[in-house]
N, C-alpha and C positions, 0 to 999 in steps of 0.2 A: 507793312514795312518791317516791323519788329520780327515777324515770323521769317521773312526772307533773310534777315541778318542771322537769326538763329540757325537756319538751314545752312547758310554759308559757313558759320562757325563750326557746325558739326562736320561738314564736308572737309573743312580745313583740318580738324582734329584727326580725321581718318587717314589723311595723306601722310606718309612717313617722312622722317628725316628733314633734310634741307628744303625739300619741296614744300612741306607743310610750313616751314618757317618763313619762306618767301612768298607764299600764296597771298595775293592781295585781297583783303576783306575790309569791311568797315570796322571790324573789331581787332585791328592790329595791336599786338602786344607792345608794351613799352620797350622791351628788349629788341624787338624787331625794328621799331622806329629808330632806336639808338644805333643799331648796327648799320642801318641804311644811311643815317646822317654821318656816322663815322667814315663810311666808305666815300660819301660825297665830299666830305671835308678833306680826306686824304687825297682824293683825285684832284681837287682844286689846288691843294698845296703843291702837288707834283707838277701841275700845269703852270702855276704862277711862279714857282721858285726860280726857274731859269731867267724869267723877265726881271725878277728882283735882283738876281745876280748881275744882270746887265746894268740896271740902275746903280747898283753898288760900285761896279767898275767905272761907270761914268763919273762918280763922285770921288774916286780915289786920286790922290796926287800922282803925278807922272812917274815917280820912282816906286810906287806901290801898285801899279796897274796890273802886274802879273803876280800879285800876292796869292799864296795858297791858303790863306785864311778862309774859314767857312762863314765868317761874319758877313752879313748882307751889307751893312753900312760900315764904312771905315771909321777909325777912331777920330780922324780929322778930315771930314768931308770938305770938298772944294767944288765950286761951280766954274772953275777955270776952263774945263773942257767945253762946257756949254757956251761960255763967253767967246772962246776961240772959234767955235763953229759959227756963231751968229755974227761975230764982228770981224774976224780975220779971214773967214772963208765966205764966198758968195752962196751960203747955204740957203738963204731965203729965196734967192733966184732959182736954185735947183728945185726947191719945193714948189715954187710957182710954176715952173715949166712942167713938173710932174703932174700937178693938179690940172693944168690945161690939157695935157695929153690924156690923163685918166678920165676926166669928164667928157672930153671929145670922143674917146673910145667907147665910153658907156652910151653916149647919145647915139652915135652912128650905129653901134652894135644893136641897140634896141630898135632903132628905126628900120634896120634891114631885117632883123630876126623876127620881129612880131608879124609883119605881113606874110613872110615866108612860112612861118610856123602855122599861121591861120590857114594858109592855102593847103599845106600838107595835112592839116587836121580835118578840114571841111570838104575838100574837093577831091574827086577821083580824076586823074589825068595820066596820060602815058608817061612812064618813067617815074611815077611817084615812089614806088617801093625801092627801085634801084637808087633813086635820089636820096632816100633816107639812109639806106645802107652806105652809100658813098659819104654822106655827112658823118655817119658814125665812124667810118674808117679813117677819114681825115682828122677826126677828133683825137684819134689814137697816135697821130704822128707828132713827135715833139717839135716845138718851134725851131729848135736849132737845126733840124734837118731841112727846114724850109728857108733857111737863111739865104742861101745863094739865089734861088728863084725870086724871093722877096726883094733882094738887093737889085737884081737885074730889072725887075718891074719898076722899082722906085727910081732907078737911074733913067730908064726909058721914059718915064713920065716927068722927069725933071724935078722930082720931089726930094732929092738928096739934101740933107741939112735943112729940113723943114719939119714943123709940127705935123703938117698934113701927111707926109710920108710915114711918120711913126704911127700916127693915129690909124691910118688905113691898114698898115701892117698888123697892128694889134687887133683891130676890129675883124679882120679876115681870119686870123688864127682863133679868135674867141667865138666866131659866128656859129660853127657847128654845134657847140655845146648849148648856146643860147637857143637855137632853133629846136633842139630836142627838148629842153626844159619847157619852153613855151608851148610846143606841140602837146606835150604830156598834160599841161594844164588845160589847153583848149579842148582836148578830148574829154575832160571831165565837165565842161560847161555844156548844159543841155542844148541840143540842136534846136529845140522848140523856141528858144529865145531868138535865134536868127530868123526862124519862120515867122514869129510874131512881129518882128521888126519889118520884115518884107511885106506882111499883110497890111501894116500901117503905112506903107508907101516908101519905106527906106530902101536905099540901094545896098549892095553888099558892102561898099566902103563905109556908108553911114552906119550900118548895123555893126560893123567891126569897130568903128571909132566911138560910137555913142553907147553901145550895149556891151560888147565883149571886152574891150580894153578896161573899162571901169571895174569889171569883175575880175580882172587879171592882175591887179596890183601886187599880190604876193609873188606870183611867178615873175613879173617884171622886176621886183625887188631882188629876187635871187639872181636872175640873169644879169641885172645891172651891177650888183655887187661883185659877181664873178668877173665881168668885164673890167670893172674898176680895179680889182685886185690884180688882174692879169697885166694891166698897163702900169700899175703903181710899182710892182715889184720886179718887172722884167728888166734885164740888163743887156743881154747879148744883142738882140735886135736893135735896141737904142744905140748901143756902142758902135754898131756898123753904120747905121743910117745917119746919126748925129755926130758931127766932128767939130763943130764950132763950140768953143767954151761957153758962149752966152746962151746956148741952147741945151746945155747939159741937163739931164734929169738928175735926181738925187742919187740914183744907183751909180751913175757914171762919176758924179762928183765925189761921192764918198769913197769910191774905189781908188781915187788919187791919194787917199791917206795911207795906202799900203805901198810901201817902197820895196826895193829889192832886198834890203838888209834890215829894215826897221818898219814896224807897223804901229801906228798911234792908236792903241787899244782904247785909251780913254776917250779920244775924239770919236772913234768908231762907235763906242757904246753911247755916247751923248747923241750922236746922229741917229742911232737906232731908236732911242727913246723919243726924239723929236719927230721922226717920220711916222711913228706909231700913232701920234695924236690925230692927224686927219683921218686915218683909217678907223680909229675908235669912234670919231664923230659920225662918220658915214654909217658905221655898223649900228650904233645906238639909234640913229635916226631911222634906219630901215628895219630894226629888229622887230617891230610890231607886225611886219608882214613876212618875216623870214620863216617862222615856224610853219605856218600853213603853206607857204610856198614850197618849202622843202618836202613836206609830206604829200600834199595833194598834187603838186606839180609833177610827181614821178609815179603816179598810180598807173597810168596807161602810157604806152609808148609804142 
């Protein structure tokens, strides 16, 4: 082991310039580690600073909401904007509606995408390749361009002003991406596992449910998080389908804070901070599966 480290160090010493500096070895110099950590810290600061500015704006009094000061926290912070959102506006109802729609979209999206991806991965059937190309093409179409056909279908089904209509619209638009992610993961699962399950007497459905799905939690986490975020942050489709105030999602409700001549930036910022809490909870809960799902789930396609 010591000899291999020595050879790696010699090889690193022979490489010139920046390449030698950033070549990964067990004998990284303190200067190299310091530089890497400085870059990581700078990247984190650049990423976190806008969110800190939003928090600072939410704590500013109404007359200082548009202050040009670079200070993150105001001199006299106030929680008035948070109190107004939670007490004077039906903000909790908006969050509840959004949670129902987001979790419903995630559930229906996974239920539809997983069997479809398994079929595309394991079986050869007429139209398989054109179907995959069609799914990839539809994934490139923005949801706004599908607004009119989605609205017509929802009206024909009698699902206007209902959670079911919004959930179906979101699930359909997110389905192509979910199928591709899950298919890429299923392609990495050895086919011998399916054969072993069938030898033991399991049907295709039992093999899929008892053997393949338990091994696919990382890919399911990635697909589920994508479906959740699609439903959680979407505004245009929800604004067209949902017209009753008691069914408003948080995106529709917060948009009411923007008037023709005035925008309540403090309340906007407070709402932004509050709606990020459920997303962070879902992300941290699924983070243990996300890394492997993002890497292995896209190896084959």
